[in-house]
Every structure is written in structure tokens, then in C-alpha cells.
C-alpha positions in Angstrom: 100.3 215.4 106.4 101.0 211.7 107.0 100.2 209.5 103.7 100.1 205.8 103.6 100.8 205.7 99.6 99.4 202.5 99.4 96.1 203.5 99.9 93.6 205.3 97.5 91.8 206.9 100.4 94.8 208.5 101.8 96.0 210.0 98.3 92.3 211.4 98.0 92.2 213.0 101.3 96.1 214.4 100.5 94.9 216.1 97.3 91.7 217.4 98.7 93.3 219.0 101.6 96.2 220.3 99.4 93.8 221.7 96.6 91.9 223.4 99.6 95.1 225.0 101.3 97.1 225.7 98.0 95.1 225.4 94.8 95.6 222.8 92.2 98.8 220.6 92.4 101.5 221.8 89.9 104.2 219.0 90.8 104.2 215.6 92.2 107.1 213.9 93.4 106.7 210.1 94.1 109.1 209.2 96.8 107.9 206.7 99.2 109.9 203.7 99.1 110.7 200.5 101.1 113.5 197.4 101.0 113.3 194.3 102.3 116.1 192.0 102.0 116.1 188.2 101.0 116.4 186.3 97.9 113.6 185.1 96.0 113.4 181.9 97.6 113.8 183.5 101.0 111.5 186.5 100.7 107.8 186.0 102.0 105.0 186.6 99.7 103.8 189.2 102.4 107.1 190.8 102.1 107.2 191.0 98.6 103.7 192.6 98.2 104.6 195.2 100.9 107.4 196.4 98.8 105.6 196.3 95.5 102.6 198.2 97.3 104.6 201.2 98.5 107.3 201.6 95.9 104.9 200.8 92.6 101.1 200.8 93.6 101.8 204.1 95.7 103.4 205.6 92.9 100.7 204.5 90.7 98.1 205.6 93.1 99.8 209.2 93.1 99.9 209.7 89.4 96.2 208.3 89.2 95.0 210.5 92.0 97.1 213.7 91.0 96.6 213.7 87.6 93.0 215.6 87.5 94.6 218.2 90.0 97.6 218.7 87.5 95.2 219.2 84.6 93.2 222.1 86.7 96.7 223.7 87.1 97.2 223.6 83.4 99.7 221.1 83.6 102.9 220.3 85.2 105.5 217.6 86.4 105.3 214.2 88.1 109.0 213.0 89.3 109.2 209.3 90.1 111.9 208.3 92.3 113.1 205.2 91.1 116.8 203.8 91.7 119.6 202.3 90.2 117.7 199.1 90.9 115.2 200.3 88.2 118.5 200.0 85.7 120.3 197.1 86.7 119.7 193.8 88.8 120.7 193.1 92.3 120.8 189.8 93.8 118.9 189.7 97.5 116.5 192.3 97.0 114.5 190.9 94.0 111.1 192.8 95.2 112.7 196.2 95.1 114.6 195.7 91.8 110.9 194.5 90.5 109.2 197.8 91.9 112.0 200.0 90.5 112.0 198.6 87.0 108.2 198.6 87.3 108.3 202.2 88.4 110.4 203.3 85.2 108.1 201.4 82.7 105.3 203.1 84.4 107.0 206.7 84.2 107.2 206.0 80.4 103.5 205.0 80.0 102.3 208.1 82.0 104.6 210.1 80.2 102.6 209.2 76.7 99.1 209.2 78.5 99.5 212.8 80.2 101.7 214.7 77.5 98.6 216.2 75.8 97.4 217.7 79.0 101.0 219.3 79.4 101.8 217.0 82.4 105.3 215.9 82.2 106.5 212.5 83.7 110.2 211.5 84.5 112.0 209.1 86.9 115.1 209.8 88.8 117.5 206.8 89.6 119.6 207.5 92.6 122.5 205.2 93.4 123.9 205.3 97.0 122.4 208.2 99.1 123.2 208.9 102.4 119.6 207.9 104.0 118.2 206.0 106.5 117.9 203.2 103.7 121.8 203.0 103.8 122.7 203.8 107.1 124.2 200.3 107.8 126.6 200.7 104.7 130.0 202.3 105.5 132.3 204.2 102.9 134.0 201.0 101.5 130.3 200.5 99.8 130.8 203.1 97.2 134.9 203.0 97.3 134.8 201.1 93.8 132.7 203.5 91.9 134.1 206.7 89.7 132.9 209.3 92.3 133.7 207.4 95.6 131.3 208.6 97.8 127.7 208.7 98.9 125.4 210.9 97.3 123.4 213.4 99.7 119.5 213.7 99.5 120.1 217.5 98.8 121.9 216.5 95.6 118.8 214.4 94.5 116.4 217.2 95.6 118.3 219.5 93.4 117.9 217.0 90.7 114.1 216.7 91.2 113.7 220.5 91.2 115.5 220.9 87.9 113.0 218.2 86.5 110.1 219.9 87.8 111.2 223.5 86.8 113.5 223.6 84.4 113.6 220.5 82.2 110.4 221.6 80.3 111.1 219.4 77.1 111.8 216.2 79.0 109.4 213.6 79.5 109.3 209.8 80.1 113.1 209.9 80.5 115.4 208.7 83.3 117.7 211.1 85.2 120.5 209.3 87.0 122.6 210.3 90.2 124.9 207.4 90.9 128.4 208.5 91.3 129.2 207.1 87.8 128.1 203.5 88.4 126.4 203.0 85.3 129.4 204.4 83.2 131.4 201.5 84.3 134.4 200.4 86.7 137.1 203.3 87.2 139.7 201.0 85.9 142.2 201.8 83.0 142.7 199.1 80.7 146.0 198.4 79.2 147.1 196.0 76.6 147.6 192.6 77.5 145.1 192.6 80.4 
């Protein structure tokens, strides 16, 4: 069903209809995200709020609204899709970076709060993945990373499924799918450099 993740009413309707059709929720994946370009001085307040409303407030509303259903299911997993921008900074997309760092912290707080109920909460931090958000980038965008290619949505989906179904002793942690970007540049250093 269509869901505007930035609205509490939308989340309440979604959870109610899901429970009616399928029973209590056992897993939630917060995957909605928007990116708006602009330096801190260029971006408008309206643009900044839109990114925060979808990327951070939307995930908070999802966790807040779904937690009672997860309790009724006897526990489960919440997977928040963050980004490499939740682990490092990028110029020109400050609102996005702020939202993804915020989601990383919110994930940790939720993991601590919901653990007594058997609800695990983790975040996923993809790098460049071939989606509509990266459609304007060519292969040169990933050429300098250790695995010089875009990730595929299916690779992220498999990680999410692993976290939800198999990583049963993991909560409050980050899972990174970035082609090795965080590891560092794929340059062999030699003496004298």
C-alpha cells in the first residue's frame, strides 16, 4: 500500500491493515529515503525539512508505530536503511548526511529500548547502489573504490533478510555494503611515497 512515511496517520493505517491481513508485524524495514542537493548555504529550510521528515522522522514514526505490533508477535527485527553518509560526511548533501547520522544514532537508542521485548534494531549502510537515486552517475563514480562497481538492490535485500532472519545475536550495530569504501583507497603504498 502507498505510505507517506512522514505522517503518523499513514503509519497507523498501514500497521492496522497489515495486522488485519497478516497478523502482527515480525519485521520492519525502514527504507524510504530522499536526497536533495545543495550546500548548507544553498539549501532551503523547506528542502532540509523534507529530507529530515522522510529519512529520519519517517523511520522514527515507523519504529514507534510498529513496536506494539512487534511485541504482539513475540519480538522481531527492525532494519533501518541508512547510508555511507551515516558513517562519514559528504559536501553538498548536508541534510542527507544529517538524516543518515541521525538514523544511525536513533537505531542504537531503539535497540537499547526494545531489546527487553525481543526486538532487535540494526542499521544498513549501503554505498553506491544502482537505484533511481544514483541514475545520473556513470561507472567512473565507483572506479576508485576497492570493488569498482555499483552494488545492486538485490545485494542490499539479501543483507536485510540476513539481519532479520539470521543475525539473531545482533542489535544496535551497523552493517556496511560499500564495495570497500570505508576500508580505504585501493592504493599500495611503497617506501618513499
